[in-house]
N, C-alpha and C positions, 0 to 999 in steps of 0.2 A: 525493441527494448534494449536498454543498456544494462548489462549484467556485469557486476564487479565481484569477483571472488578472490580470496587470498591464496597463498601457497598451499594451504591445507585444504583448499576446496570449500571453505566456508563462505557463504553468501554475505557480502558486506554492503552492497548497494544494488538497487534495482530501480530503474526509472524509465520513462518514455524517451524515445530516441531524440525528441525535440526539446528535452529538458536536461541536457548535459550540463549546462552551466549551473542549474539548480542542484543537480546531484553533486557536482564538485564542491559547491558551497556547503551543502549539508555534510559532506565528508570532511571538509576542512574544519568545520565547527566541531565535529565529533572526534576528530583525531588531531588536536592541536599539536603543532611541533612535528608532525609527520607529513610527508609528501607522497601520498599514494601515486604510483605510476600506473596510468591507464594505457593499456595497449591491446590491440586486437590479437586474438590467438587463432591458430590454424585449426584447432579442434574445439568443438562445442563442449562447454562444461556441463556437468550434470544439472546445474541450475538452468542453463540455457535450454537443455533438453526438456526439463520439467516445465519451463514456461511455455515452450511450444505445445506440450501435451495439455497444459492448462487451457490455452487458447483454442485447442482442438476439442475441448469439452471435458477433459479429465480434471475436474476441479480439485479433487483431493490429492493430486500428485504433489502439490506444493507443501503438504504437511510434513513430508519426509525430508525437506531441505534443511540442512544445518545452517544456521545463521550466526553471525557475530556482529554485535553493535557496539558503538561507542556510546556517547551521550551521558547524561546525568543519571544517577540512580532512579530519580522520578521518571525520566523518559523511558528508561529500560523497563520499569514497572508497567507503564502504560503500554509499551510495545508488547510485552509478554501477555497482557490482558487482551490486546487486539488479536493476538494469535489464537486465543481461546474462544473467540467468537465463532460459532459453528457456521459452516458453509450454508448458504441459503437463508441466513438470518441477518437482521440489522438491529442495532441498539442505538440509543441516544448518547450524546456526550455525558449527560447527567448519569445515565445508567453505567457508563464506563467508569466515571468517577466513583460511583458507589462500589463497583466491583473491585476497585483497588483500595477500598476502605477509606476514601477521602471524598465524601459526597459534596463538599464545598469547593472542590478544585476543578470545577467544570471548565473554566477558561484555561487553566493550566493543562488540562487534558487536551483541549483543542490545540494549544500551542505544541504539545508533545506530538500530537497527530501530525501537525504541519511540519515537524522536524523528522518525521519517519523516513529513514534512508532506504527502506526496503519495501516499496509499495507492492501491493497485491499479496505478497507472502506474509507481511505484517498488515493485515487487511483493514487499513484505515478507511477504505471506501465503504465499509460496512457500518460506519458510524454516521448517523443522520441527526437532524435537528429534533428537538423535543416535540415539535409539531409534525414530525414525520417528513419534513422537507429535506431535499437534498442540498446540503450545504458543505462548504469547505473541502475541496479536494485539490491537491497540488497539480494533478494532471488535468484539471478542468472538470466541470460538472457533466459535460457530455460523456466523458470517459467514465466518470463515476456511475452515471446512469447505465452505460453499456455494461460495465462490470457487474452491476447488480442484476441486470437483466440476464447476463450470461450465467450468473450463479443462481438465477431464479429467486432473487432476494429483494426485488424492487417492491416497496410497499404499495399495496393496492390503491392507497389514497394519494400517492405521489403524483405530481402534475404530469400530464402526458408529454412525450417527447415533442420537441418543436422543430428539430432539424431533420432534413432528409436523411442524414447519416444515421441518426438514431432510429429512424423508421425503417431503413433498409437492413439494419442489423450489422452493418459494417462498422468496425471500431474506428472512431475518430483518431486520426494520426497514424493509421496503419495503411 
């Protein structure tokens, strides 16, 4: 995982190791005029430690992480609503639009999900299609499926895994 924190220790971005270009593009859009400096550190941040614990099975550890996001007011509203989705549950894009008080903004909610800079902690992977299908995840649908299985939130009527990686329980890309 790529973990970006600021000088105050606030989590600014989190993405898969093979999505660095995507993460940098999202950060560029959210912080126009700024040039975030990405560099490795010799010490693991609290966010890095929390993500390790999450992947080891402590799902709730991510709730304590302090985050800071750029983005538009609408995006920040969607991202706050994402964080309120309980562990082990999924909702549809339409339900998420209703939760923010804008039931006709389903597509805009989907776009805000796609611009989410802090995957997993702002759990856009918990948002599924209205027909309960797994749709739209920047890290790929195999990872979305894995995350939902990891959190025990995979809908019972979701299509079965098709790859050997999903069947072995090994996270794609790790």
